[in-house]
N, C-alpha and C positions, 0 to 999 in steps of 0.2 A: 351525643357523645358515643352512642353505641357504634356508629359507623366511623368514628374518627380514627380508630386504630388501624384498620386496613388502608385508609387514606394516607395516614402518616407513613406506614410501611412502604406503600407504593411511591410516595413522594421522595423518600430517602433511599430507594433501591440503588441509586447511582453512586452512593457514598463508598460502599465496600470496593466495587471495581475501580473507582477513581483513586482510592487510597492505595490499593495494591498495585495497580498498573503503573501509576506515576511513581509511587514510592520504591518499586522494585527496579526502576531504571538504574539506581545506584548499585544494587546487587548485581544486575546484569553487567554493567560496565566494569565493576571490580573483577568479576569472574573472567570477563574478556581480556582485561589487562593481565591477569595472571596467566591466562592461556597464551597471550602474546609473548610473555617472558619465556614460557615453556617452548614457544615456537622458535626461539633462538637455537634450540638444540634438537627440535623435532623436525622431521621432513615436512615440507610445505603441504603435501597432500594430506598428511595426518592432521596438521593444524587447521587446514581449511575444513576438513571433515568435522573436527571437534567444534569449530566456530559455527558451522551450519546446524549441528545438533543442539548447541546451546541456544542459538537464536530460535530454532524450531521449538524448544521448550518454552521460550518466552511467547511465541505465537500461540502455542497450545493453551497457555495460561490465559491469554487474551480471548481465545476461542471459548474457554469455559465461561467467562463472564458475559460475553456478548451473545452466546447461543444458549447455554444451559441456564445460567442465572437469570438472564433477561426474559426467558420464556417467549421470545420473539421467534416466530416460525420462519425458517429459511427454505425457499423453494428454488430449485435449480432446473433449468430447461435447456433444450438445444442439444448440441453435440456432446457425446460422451468423450471424455478426455482419455488418452492412452494410459495404460498402467505404468509404462516405463517413464522415468523422469526425462524431461526435455527442456531445452532453452527456448523461451518464447518472448515475443513482443506483445505486451498486454495493453489493449486499447479499451478505454471505458468512457462512458458519459460521466460527468462530474457534477454533483449536486451539493455535497456536504462533506464534513470530516469523516462521516461513517463510510464513505467510499473506500478509504484506506483500510478500514477494518474488513470490508468485504474481500479485498485483495489478500489480506493475511489469513482470513478464514478459508478462502478457496485454496490458497497455497498449502496450508497445513492439512486440509482435508485430503490432500493427495498423498499423505504419509511421508514418503521419502523426499517429497518436493519442498517440505518446510525449510525455510532458510534461504530460498532462492530470490526473494523479492529485493529488487534494486530500483530506486525511485528517481524520476526526473522531478526536481523540486524547485519551487520558487526560491529565489535567493534569500528572502527574508527568513526562511525557516532555519537557515544555518545559525541564526542567533538565538534559537531556543536553547535554554539550559539543557545540558546533557544530550538531548536528541540532535542538536545541530552537529555535534561531534560524531555521534553514533552513525548518523545517516550520511556523512560527508564522503566525498570521493577519496579514493586511495591512490597515492602516487608511489610507485615502487622503482627504486633505482636498480639498474642491472648489477650494481656492485654487491647486492645481497645474494646473487646467485640464484639458481633455480630450485635449490633444495631447502632453503631456509626462508623464514617469514618474520619481519620485524613486528614490534608491538602495534604499530599504527595500522597495519593491514588487518589484524584481527579485531581491533576495537572499532574499526570503521566499516560501514556496510557497503561502500562503493556507490553511493548516490551521486547524482550530478545536479548541481545548482545552476540555475540560469537567471539572468537579470532582465530578459526581454529586450536586450540591445543586440540587434541582429548579428553584427560582426563579432563582438565579444562572445555572445552566446554560442555561436557556431564553433568557435575555437575551443571553448570549454566543453561543449557537447562532444565534439570529435575526439578530444583528448581523453575524456572519461570513457567513451565507447571503446576506443582502442585499448585502454587499460583493461577493460573487462574481457575483450577478445584475446589480447596477448597473454593474459593470465589464465585463459580458458575458464573463467569464473562461471559456475552454475548460475543461471540468470533467468528471472522473470523481470524484464525491463518494463516498468510501469509508466505509461504515458496517458495523460488526459488531453487529447488534441484540442478540446474547446479552449484550453488556456486559463479558464476561470470557471467558477461554479455557476450552474444554471439556477436561477431563482425565478419561479413563476410570477412573483410579485414585482420583479424588477423589469418593468416593461421597457424602460429606456435601453437596457442592455439587450433585450430581445429584439427591439427595433433596430438597434445598431447591427446586430448579427444578421438580421434579415436584409438590411440595406447592403451589407457586405456581400451576402449571397446574390443579391440582384446585380451588383457590380461585376460578379464573376459569371453571371448568366446561369446560375444553378438554382435548384428549387429552394424556396424559403422554408425554414424549419420552425416548428411551433414548440416542441418539447425538449429540444437540445439546441445548442448554439452551433453556428457554422464552424466546422473544424479548421484549425490552422494546419497546414501541411508540412511546415518546415521540420518540426520535430520528428514526424513520421519519416520524412525523406532522409534526414540525417541518421536516424536509427538504423536504416538499411545500409549504411556504410559498412556495418559488420553483419551484413545479411547472412553470410555463411555461418555465423555464430548461432543463429536461430533456426529452430526446426519448424516453427509455426507462429501464426498470429492468432491471439485470442481476442475476439471481438465480444466485449462484455457489456450488456445493457442492464442497468439496475433500476428497479422501481420500488419505492417505499410505500407500502399500503398503510394508510392511516385509519383513524376512527370514522372519517366521513367519506362520503362518495366523492369521487374525483381525485385530483392531485393535491395531497396535503403538503404543507411545507416540509422540506426534507429535515429529518431529525438530527439534533445535536445529541451529545451523550446523555444529557439530562432527560430530554424528551424520549429518547430511545428506551431508557430504563424505566421511565415513568408510565409506560403503557400507551403512549401516543402513536407508536408504530406497532401495528399488529403483525405484519408479515413483510418479508423482503423477498422480492422476486428477481432472480438473477438469470438472464439468458446468455448462453455462451455459444459462439460460433467459432469453430476452429478452421483456419485456413492454412494449409502448408505453405511455407515461404516459397517453395518452388512454383506454386500456383499464382503468385503475385505477378502483375505485369512487369515487364522489363523496362519499358520506357517510363521516364519520370512523369510525363503528362498523363499517361494511362494510370499510373499509381495514384496520382491526385484524384482522378475520376473514381478510382476504386475506393478511396477514403471517403469522398463525398457520398458515393452510393451507400457505403457502410453507415454513415450517419443518417441518410434518408431512411434506411432500414430501421435504425434505432428509433427514429421519430415515429414510424408506423407501429413499431412494437409498443412504444409508450402510449400512443393513441389507443391501441387495443387494451392495454392494461388499465388505463384510466377509465375506459368505458365499461370494462367487464370485471375488473378487479384482479386480473391475472393475464398471463400470456396464453389465452385460451386456445390458440392455434397450435401450441406446442405441448408436449407431454412432460410433466414433471419427472425428474429423476432423483434417485436417492443418493445423497452424498453425506452420510452420517458422520458425526464427530462424537464418538462414544465417550462416555464419562471415564472409562478406563484409560483413555488416551490423554485426557485433559486434567483429571483430578490431581494426579501426583505432582506435576510441575506447579499447579496452583497452590497446593499445600506447601510445597518447598519454598516458593517465592514468598508466600504469605508468612510462613513460619520464620524465615530469615528476617523479614522486615519487622515483624512484631517483636522478635527476640532482640534485634538490634536496637529498636527504639525504646525498649523497656530496660535496657542496660546502659549504664553511664558511659562506658567506653564505646558501646555500640552506637550510641547517638553521635559521638564524635566521628566515628568511622563513616556513618551515613552522611553526615553534614560535610565532612572532608571530601568524600568521593564526589558528592553532588557539586560542590564548589570547584574542586580540582578539575574534573572533566569539563565543566562548563567553561572555566578559564582557558583550558587547553583549546577548546573550540574557538573561543573569542580571539585568542592570540594567533592561532593558525589562520583564521579567516582575515584577521587584520593584515597579516603578511601577504595573503593571497589577493586581497582586494586591490 
């Protein structure tokens, strides 16, 4: 019994962040809706700026829970990112839902860059309550003019959903990309070229990936899946919108030697993940090959490099050939938005009318997402 207290505390460390992060989605969406209404009279630039600040505050709250509260150590390696904000195409290996958190953390660690994350998403994600609407693409009619912004633009993040049907996906992809470029949206466009998560215990998927590599005449990979090139190629349709490509390789260090299963939220907060190692390679878009076939080779080489980095990390426990760099996320930057979101949520749920507001906003925005997607499907 003496040791049961710490065990119980460790076991339930995931509850506060899960409660606040998921529960605060209603708060965030309501604030964004009010901002959207204000956007009917505010200049578009001001509305966009406020939208990014609000989303950045949500990111900072997420950063508090996943970095400060979790006590998991984050180590960053590779190229130092420039101080000035820039639009980038973000390529990463994909292992678990925590990969999305790494994006948000890295984005918000750059200060003014918070709020730039825009995702390429599986079509099924659009049916998630609240988040499906929040992350969906924005369609703007020219009739709104260049100085005003409708409610939908503010409450949606400009993501692009794909169904993995080549013809349909390409049209959807291109339309979403052109919207981002035409509106000059500050963007980190997040792309996982593997198309699905790498699971070291799913040997069938790994063998299919290696068979695909053999059919292309390229090296077989052990720690990542063979990348699909279509999304990368289509993203470069708006090549001039991006300043650089961020090639990000993530390794989750667990309690045992070798490659542990990638953590979900429960395992991440329960201490099964000791450290997260993030390697960043920045390539200016101007340095990418011009020819399509050469760009495909560049992407394959990028994933071969990821495979070697992960091999090194699994063997040594880190990217030992690279020097860690400091990318702090100070408590002074994350605590205030965390207290604000937590306070509003607790206050709302402890009040009779507040509970009705929370439930109404949750159901209302979820239904908006479902109705919109039904008409778009």
